[in-house]
Backbone as JSON, one array per atom type, in Angstrom:
{
  "sequence": "MFRPDLQDALRDRDAVLRSFLAADGTLTSIPTRIRKRLVVLDLLAQEFEPGEKYDETEVNNRLRAYHPDVAALRRYLVEEGFLERAEGRYWRSGGTVLD",
  "N": [[-7.12, 2.41, -38.61], [-6.27, 0.08, -36.14], [-5.31, 0.59, -32.79], [-2.98, -0.56, -30.2], [-3.23, -0.31, -26.68], [-0.8, 1.27, -24.96], [0.16, 0.45, -22.54], [-0.54, -2.1, -22.56], [0.55, -3.1, -24.68], [3.45, -2.85, -23.52], [3.76, -4.97, -21.79], [4.94, -7.01, -23.19], [7.67, -5.84, -23.51], [10.46, -6.44, -22.72], [10.89, -8.9, -24.25], [10.47, -7.74, -26.78], [12.3, -5.91, -27.19], [14.86, -7.36, -27.02], [14.49, -8.44, -29.31], [14.74, -6.53, -31.28], [16.74, -4.6, -30.56], [20.26, -4.35, -30.8], [23.31, -5.53, -29.42], [24.62, -3.58, -28.9], [22.83, -1.84, -28.33], [21.59, -0.33, -30.75], [19.05, -0.22, -33.18], [18.22, -3.14, -34.66], [16.23, -3.53, -36.77], [13.08, -1.57, -37.62], [10.15, -2.03, -36.17], [7.35, -3.5, -37.8], [5.01, -4.61, -37.12], [2.53, -2.94, -35.18], [1.94, -2.94, -32.34], [4.72, -3.79, -31.66], [6.04, -2.03, -32.31], [5.43, 0.27, -30.89], [6.7, -0.26, -28.57], [9.25, -0.16, -29.05], [9.28, 2.85, -29.85], [8.65, 3.68, -27.29], [10.73, 3.58, -26.0], [12.52, 5.09, -27.55], [11.48, 7.39, -26.92], [12.3, 8.15, -24.68], [14.55, 9.34, -24.81], [14.1, 12.15, -24.76], [13.32, 14.99, -22.96], [10.57, 15.6, -20.88], [8.63, 18.63, -21.17], [11.11, 20.2, -22.33], [12.05, 21.48, -25.55], [12.91, 20.93, -28.93], [14.93, 21.12, -31.44], [14.73, 20.16, -35.01], [17.1, 19.0, -35.91], [18.23, 18.33, -33.53], [16.83, 16.27, -32.56], [16.96, 14.49, -34.81], [19.65, 13.72, -34.46], [19.54, 12.47, -32.25], [17.78, 10.37, -32.62], [19.51, 9.05, -34.69], [21.31, 7.6, -33.17], [20.34, 5.39, -32.72], [19.36, 4.3, -35.17], [19.67, 4.61, -38.67], [17.5, 5.41, -40.18], [16.06, 7.83, -39.7], [14.14, 9.72, -40.26], [11.78, 8.31, -40.71], [11.6, 7.2, -38.2], [11.07, 9.46, -36.69], [8.73, 10.41, -37.82], [7.1, 8.26, -37.12], [7.14, 8.43, -34.17], [5.93, 10.95, -33.82], [3.31, 10.63, -35.21], [2.3, 8.72, -33.57], [2.03, 9.82, -31.32], [3.91, 10.58, -29.28], [5.7, 12.43, -29.84], [5.4, 15.39, -30.03], [4.79, 18.21, -32.89], [5.49, 21.48, -33.73], [5.86, 24.47, -35.64], [8.46, 23.91, -36.49], [9.6, 23.05, -34.3], [10.04, 20.32, -31.75], [8.49, 18.32, -28.8], [8.4, 16.07, -26.08], [5.52, 14.22, -25.69], [4.34, 11.89, -24.95], [4.47, 8.82, -23.77], [6.11, 6.56, -21.51], [7.31, 7.33, -18.16], [10.39, 7.26, -16.84], [11.92, 6.46, -13.89]],
  "CA": [[-6.15, 1.61, -37.85], [-6.28, -0.69, -34.7], [-3.88, 0.85, -32.12], [-3.05, -1.26, -29.04], [-3.02, 0.48, -25.66], [0.99, 1.16, -24.7], [0.48, -0.42, -21.32], [-0.94, -3.56, -22.88], [2.13, -3.58, -25.59], [4.55, -3.03, -22.91], [3.78, -6.37, -21.18], [6.07, -7.73, -23.9], [8.64, -5.12, -23.39], [11.85, -7.14, -22.8], [11.07, -9.83, -25.37], [10.37, -7.08, -28.24], [13.63, -5.06, -27.05], [15.58, -8.11, -27.27], [14.24, -8.93, -30.86], [15.09, -5.28, -32.03], [17.89, -4.25, -30.2], [21.4, -5.16, -31.22], [24.05, -5.58, -28.23], [25.23, -2.24, -28.69], [21.61, -0.57, -28.19], [20.97, 0.41, -31.78], [18.04, -0.73, -33.54], [18.46, -3.78, -35.99], [15.22, -2.63, -37.69], [12.04, -0.81, -37.14], [8.96, -3.13, -36.16], [6.22, -3.1, -38.86], [3.81, -4.44, -36.21], [2.08, -1.8, -34.48], [2.3, -3.45, -31.05], [6.13, -4.13, -31.29], [6.67, -0.58, -32.74], [4.99, 1.17, -29.91], [7.46, -0.61, -27.33], [10.54, 0.81, -29.55], [8.82, 4.36, -29.58], [8.54, 4.27, -26.02], [12.08, 3.35, -25.61], [13.15, 6.12, -28.14], [10.8, 8.59, -26.28], [12.83, 8.33, -23.06], [15.7, 10.26, -25.24], [13.58, 13.55, -24.99], [12.8, 15.26, -21.65], [9.33, 16.17, -21.06], [8.96, 19.87, -20.97], [12.11, 20.51, -23.11], [11.8, 21.63, -26.93], [13.93, 20.29, -29.6], [14.57, 21.28, -33.15], [14.62, 19.06, -35.77], [18.26, 18.59, -35.95], [18.68, 17.67, -32.38], [15.91, 15.09, -32.76], [17.52, 13.63, -35.64], [21.08, 13.48, -34.02], [19.39, 11.7, -30.9], [17.61, 9.19, -33.26], [20.51, 8.63, -35.38], [21.99, 6.8, -32.17], [19.58, 4.19, -32.95], [19.08, 3.93, -36.57], [19.84, 5.83, -39.75], [16.39, 6.37, -40.94], [15.45, 9.0, -38.65], [12.78, 10.53, -40.83], [10.83, 7.32, -40.21], [11.54, 7.25, -36.43], [10.47, 10.98, -36.12], [7.57, 10.41, -38.25], [6.31, 7.26, -36.25], [7.0, 9.18, -32.99], [4.85, 11.99, -33.95], [1.95, 9.75, -35.45], [1.79, 7.7, -32.54], [1.78, 10.8, -29.96], [4.99, 10.24, -28.42], [6.6, 13.65, -29.88], [4.43, 16.62, -31.0], [5.59, 19.15, -33.57], [4.86, 22.71, -33.99], [7.18, 25.42, -36.03], [9.82, 23.24, -36.72], [10.25, 22.16, -32.9], [9.36, 19.08, -31.14], [8.73, 18.12, -27.66], [7.74, 14.91, -25.67], [3.89, 14.43, -25.36], [3.58, 10.73, -24.19], [5.11, 7.58, -23.28], [6.15, 6.15, -20.07], [8.29, 8.18, -17.69], [11.28, 6.33, -16.09], [12.25, 7.08, -12.55]],
  "C": [[-6.61, 1.16, -36.64], [-5.0, 0.02, -34.07], [-3.75, 0.31, -30.63], [-2.78, -0.05, -28.07], [-1.49, 0.37, -25.48], [0.75, 0.3, -23.95], [0.53, -1.82, -21.86], [0.4, -4.23, -23.77], [3.38, -3.73, -24.82], [4.92, -4.23, -21.96], [4.77, -6.93, -21.82], [7.25, -7.23, -24.4], [10.01, -5.61, -23.63], [12.01, -8.1, -23.85], [11.38, -8.83, -26.57], [11.75, -6.56, -28.06], [14.91, -6.28, -27.75], [15.58, -8.27, -28.61], [14.9, -7.91, -31.68], [16.05, -4.59, -31.69], [19.14, -4.98, -30.5], [22.27, -5.06, -29.58], [24.61, -4.14, -27.73], [23.88, -0.76, -28.58], [21.1, 0.02, -29.25], [19.86, -0.68, -32.33], [18.47, -1.54, -35.04], [17.4, -3.61, -36.99], [14.2, -2.14, -36.75], [11.0, -1.82, -37.28], [8.3, -2.63, -36.94], [4.95, -3.6, -38.05], [3.82, -3.68, -35.21], [2.47, -2.08, -33.08], [3.76, -3.4, -30.64], [6.73, -2.67, -31.5], [6.39, 0.31, -31.47], [6.25, 1.09, -28.66], [8.88, 0.15, -27.62], [10.23, 2.07, -29.48], [8.96, 4.61, -28.48], [9.87, 4.6, -25.48], [12.79, 4.84, -26.16], [12.58, 7.53, -27.41], [11.73, 8.92, -25.14], [14.33, 8.98, -23.5], [15.14, 11.73, -25.08], [12.79, 13.7, -23.31], [11.52, 15.99, -21.75], [9.73, 17.8, -20.4], [9.87, 20.72, -21.8], [11.5, 20.46, -24.81], [12.9, 21.52, -27.71], [13.94, 20.62, -30.92], [14.92, 19.93, -34.08], [16.14, 18.28, -35.89], [18.94, 17.91, -34.6], [17.83, 16.48, -32.04], [16.76, 14.14, -33.58], [19.08, 13.14, -35.11], [20.74, 12.3, -32.72], [18.7, 10.13, -31.53], [18.7, 8.31, -34.05], [21.38, 7.51, -34.64], [21.55, 5.39, -32.22], [19.43, 3.46, -34.04], [19.24, 4.9, -37.48], [18.85, 6.42, -40.47], [15.44, 6.83, -39.78], [14.2, 9.61, -38.82], [11.53, 9.35, -40.59], [10.5, 7.37, -38.93], [10.85, 8.53, -36.25], [9.09, 10.88, -36.68], [6.48, 9.26, -37.12], [6.16, 7.8, -34.82], [6.09, 10.27, -32.73], [3.34, 11.45, -34.36], [1.23, 9.14, -34.43], [1.71, 8.49, -31.09], [3.04, 10.43, -28.91], [5.7, 11.84, -28.45], [5.2, 14.52, -30.64], [5.18, 17.5, -31.72], [4.9, 20.5, -33.9], [5.86, 23.56, -34.45], [8.23, 25.01, -36.03], [10.56, 22.86, -35.05], [9.56, 21.19, -32.26], [9.32, 19.14, -29.57], [7.83, 16.6, -27.26], [6.16, 15.07, -25.48], [3.47, 13.08, -25.09], [4.9, 9.72, -24.12], [5.41, 7.47, -21.93], [7.51, 7.18, -19.5], [9.17, 7.27, -16.81], [11.76, 6.95, -14.91], [14.1, 7.41, -12.74]]
}
């Protein structure tokens, strides 16, 4: 499957987030188009500090603040390289770092 470059996808960041985020910051839906989904996943990755490890419950709790389908979000984050997983622990492995 073709995967757009994250930096290329982020050129449309503001428009994508306006389309998929409600006023309260929750996701109205999970984008089906990979380019838009990468933008949303990059936003979600900001919830996890580089170098920190999280158990699945903590990952779920952080993602639940955005959307009830935490399993799909968690899977997408891992598949697209924003999070890594081993032995039931997750850690951030990709995405942009905000100042």
